[in-house]
N, C-alpha and C positions, 0 to 999 in steps of 0.2 A: 745253150738247152742247159735246161735247171735237170742236174742228175738225180736228185731228190726225188723230182716228179716223176722222171721215167719210172725208179724203183717202186714208187710207190703203186704206179699206175700196172706193173710189172706183176707185184705181189697183189693188187684187184682184181688182175686179170686170172691170176693164180687161185685164187679164193673162189671166183665165180667159177671157173671152169672145176672145181671139185667138189662145188656142192650145189650148182645149178644144172637144170638137163633142158635138152629143146629148145623152143621158141624163146623161153625167159632166159637161158645162157645166152643167147644169140644176142639178143635185145641189151643184156646186161654187159658182155664184152664191145658191143659197137658202142655203147651208151660211156664207158670206161676210155674208148679208145678216142672217143670224140672230146672228152673232158681234157684228156692231158693232153692231146694236141692242141686245144685251144690255149692251154697253160701254158706250152712250150714256145708257142711258136709268138706270142705275147699278146692274146689276144682278152685278157683279162688282166696283163700285168700295166 
């Protein structure tokens, strides 16, 4: 697993959590998690 990708995803989640609200927050968090999972598990590698 790529630790840098995980760190970037966690930072992105933290920023989204602080800056966004409601459904926008939910969509952003899900999107971040999907992108991170694809990268970590080799979908784009």
